[in-house]
Residue, then its C-alpha position, 0 to 999 in steps of 0.5 A: m519483513a515490514q519495518a516500523r516507523g515509530e508504531l506504524f509499519t509503512l508499505f509502499v505500493d507501486n502500479l495501483p489500478e486506475d479507478e474512479d475513487p482510488l483512495s476508497w479502493f485502496r483502503q478497502f483492498f488493504n483492510q482485508f489484511g488488517a486495520v489500515k491506520d493511514a492511506f496516502i496516494p499522491a496526486k502526482r504520479s511516477r515521472v518515469s511511467d506515469r504509474r499511480f502509487g501510494f503508501i499504506r500504514y498498519n500498526c501491526a507487523t503481522a498485518a504489513n507482512v501478510a499484506i506484502s505476501k498476499s497483494n504482491g502481484v495482484g493485477k499489476m501491483t508491487v508492494n514493498d516495506v519502507f525502511 
């Protein structure tokens, strides 16, 4: 279950697919589960594997939980809540 930080529910997304405009794709993909309040993809990649990762925030626990269950395993992505 997604955990709240203030009024936002933050998800960590690992293994983002390579894309010409990753932030645009990232927001669009996760908007299908609920209104994305914030999306962030750091410029640096994971040191260990050189994978792209990012964070998505929702203001609704239901949207966050649906995003976790529906997007985990799409492509090679893994999605987890942030405590």
